[in-house]
C-alpha positions, -999 to 999 in steps of 0.1 A, spaced: -54 -765 -837 -89 -758 -825 -93 -740 -791 -126 -743 -774 -135 -714 -751 -160 -727 -725 -183 -704 -707 -211 -713 -682 -239 -688 -686 -268 -677 -664 -285 -643 -671 -252 -626 -681 -262 -613 -716 -251 -577 -707 -215 -589 -705 -216 -613 -735 -206 -589 -763 -174 -578 -745 -165 -614 -737 -168 -623 -774 -147 -593 -784 -120 -604 -760 -120 -638 -778 -119 -620 -812 -87 -603 -800 -69 -636 -793 -45 -639 -822 -24 -669 -831 -20 -701 -852 -52 -717 -839 -89 -718 -848 -117 -709 -823 -150 -719 -811 -171 -706 -782 -192 -731 -763 -218 -714 -741 -234 -737 -716 -266 -720 -705 -281 -729 -671 -317 -722 -679 -315 -685 -681 -346 -663 -681 -364 -662 -715 -353 -627 -724 -317 -634 -715 -316 -666 -735 -333 -648 -764 -306 -621 -764 -278 -647 -763 -294 -667 -792 -299 -636 -813 -263 -623 -808 -250 -658 -817 -272 -661 -847 -258 -629 -862 -222 -635 -853 -199 -647 -880 -162 -645 -870 -161 -679 -853 -187 -705 -843 -207 -700 -811 -224 -731 -799 -252 -727 -773 -259 -758 -750 -293 -753 -735 -308 -768 -704 -345 -768 -693 -334 -770 -656 -311 -748 -635 -286 -773 -622 -258 -750 -611 -224 -742 -627 -207 -776 -621 -232 -797 -641 -235 -768 -666 -198 -768 -672 -199 -805 -678 -226 -801 -704 -204 -775 -722 -174 -798 -720 -194 -826 -737 -199 -802 -767 -163 -789 -769 -144 -801 -800 -111 -784 -794 -78 -800 -784 -74 -774 -757 -102 -759 -736 -99 -723 -722 -123 -718 -693 -136 -683 -684 -166 -669 -666 -193 -652 -686 -188 -618 -670 -150 -618 -674 -128 -610 -704 -96 -625 -717 -65 -604 -718 -50 -598 -753 -24 -626 -758 -39 -649 -731 -46 -678 -754 -11 -678 -770 4 -676 -735 -17 -706 -723 -7 -727 -754 30 -717 -751 30 -728 -714 14 -761 -722 38 -769 -750 70 -756 -734 65 -775 -702 47 -805 -716 20 -798 -691 -16 -810 -690 -31 -777 -677 -21 -742 -667 -36 -719 -642 -29 -682 -644 -40 -650 -626 -74 -633 -625 -76 -597 -616 -101 -569 -616 -102 -550 -648 -82 -517 -646 -61 -530 -617 -28 -511 -610 -6 -540 -599 25 -547 -620 24 -579 -640 42 -608 -625 57 -634 -648 66 -658 -621 57 -694 -630 62 -728 -616 62 -762 -633 47 -788 -610 53 -825 -613 30 -834 -583 -2 -815 -593 -26 -829 -567 -5 -821 -537 3 -786 -551 -33 -777 -558 -45 -789 -524 -17 -769 -507 -22 -737 -527 -60 -736 -530 -61 -732 -568 -96 -720 -579 -114 -697 -604 -121 -700 -641 -88 -688 -655 -71 -719 -669 -65 -738 -701 -63 -775 -702 -60 -803 -727 -96 -813 -734 -87 -850 -731 -75 -843 -695 -107 -825 -686 -127 -855 -699 -106 -880 -681 -111 -861 -649 -149 -861 -655 -150 -823 -656 -163 -806 -625 -176 -827 -596 -212 -834 -604 -221 -837 -567 -213 -801 -561 -231 -769 -572 -201 -746 -579 -177 -757 -606 -144 -739 -597 -141 -755 -563 -135 -789 -579 -120 -785 -614 -84 -779 -604 -84 -809 -579 -100 -833 -604 -77 -822 -632 -47 -825 -609 -56 -860 -599 -54 -871 -635 -25 -849 -647 12 -856 -648 23 -820 -649 8 -785 -645 19 -749 -647 10 -722 -622 16 -687 -635 12 -653 -619 7 -636 -653 -28 -621 -656 -48 -638 -683 -84 -629 -672 -99 -596 -661 -130 -595 -639 -154 -573 -658 -184 -571 -635 -195 -576 -600 -191 -611 -586 -224 -629 -590 -247 -643 -563 -229 -676 -561 -195 -660 -555 -210 -638 -528 -226 -668 -510 -197 -675 -486 -216 -704 -470 -219 -721 -504 -181 -716 -510 -173 -732 -476 -198 -760 -481 -185 -769 -516 -149 -766 -505 -155 -790 -476 -173 -816 -497 -148 -812 -526 -121 -827 -504 -144 -852 -487 -154 -865 -521 -118 -867 -531 -111 -887 -499 -138 -912 -509 -128 -913 -545 -90 -917 -539 -85 -944 -512 -50 -949 -524 -39 -913 -517 -6 -909 -499 -1 -896 -464 6 -860 -476 -26 -858 -496 -47 -873 -468 -33 -848 -444 -40 -819 -468 -76 -831 -473 -82 -831 -435 -66 -797 -431 -88 -782 -458 -119 -798 -443 -111 -785 -408 -105 -751 -423 -138 -750 -442 -157 -759 -410 -139 -733 -389 -143 -705 -415 -180 -713 -418 -184 -712 -381 -164 -679 -379 -186 -663 -406 -217 -672 -386 -207 -646 -359 -210 -649 -322 -178 -660 -304 -164 -685 -328 -130 -689 -309 -149 -706 -282 -164 -732 -305 -153 -768 -310 -148 -760 -347 -121 -734 -339 -102 -757 -315 -105 -786 -340 -89 -764 -366 -63 -749 -343 -51 -781 -328 -52 -798 -362 -30 -772 -377 -6 -772 -347 -3 -810 -343 -20 -827 -373 -42 -845 -347 -79 -843 -351 -111 -863 -357 -113 -888 -386 -132 -882 -418 -164 -896 -403 -162 -871 -374 -156 -843 -398 -186 -852 -419 -207 -854 -387 -195 -819 -377 -204 -806 -412 -240 -817 -408 -242 -794 -377 -221 -765 -390 -239 -761 -424 -274 -768 -410 -298 -740 -419 -274 -722 -443 -286 -710 -476 -268 -736 -496 -278 -749 -530 -273 -786 -538 -274 -806 -569 -308 -821 -575 
């Protein structure tokens, strides 16, 4: 079996050698390729990436270039187009894989006949005891929406990722939408608390942009609402709850006295009673709440 390790890359060459070494340490009855989807890095960064890859011989490294910075979501999808493996392992460019992570992913996929598996991502050098708790989920979409499954610490059957269309191309950040889009197409998933990925560096600018996170989380579920008109009552309720939550958290993080705002009461009453504005009303509120925020959009 060929496993494709898929990385979105933007000016992270300082972390790249250690990421590659962590892939080297993944042992098992499988072959490897590393697909690096570059999002129009600076010339010096791209040159360092290309030079490292040119000299590397232990497994193929494929660099997918772009002449435009489009954001991680579209960048991920370009990398997915180039992946040749039956299974894709996703990881951020400044993270590293734990020894044994790939075998763990593959074992979980096979043992549970699952389409994808999400595990735990922790800071390198953490002191927390490993947790082997896992759950096999036969209703992936409802589970992912309820439990807010994000981050690039998963393995999936590549055919599933392609059937899902990869990350939502309408959003800038990729990890807000990947789990939801996979869950929509999957029959079964595994959620594990075993740590497979270590955060090796500081979170990048996108991860620190809280407004971007709230914006993309809101539109992730609004896009799902529009794309899935046949969704059941439970999923529709979860979509509205996430949307209300994203608006309230954005308003909270803007400062002032947010508990006096309509966004707080919309969220509070909605959580308490399930009653609240319809999707059109939520979208209208989003235009006001996110107005003026430093948010990058796909162009």
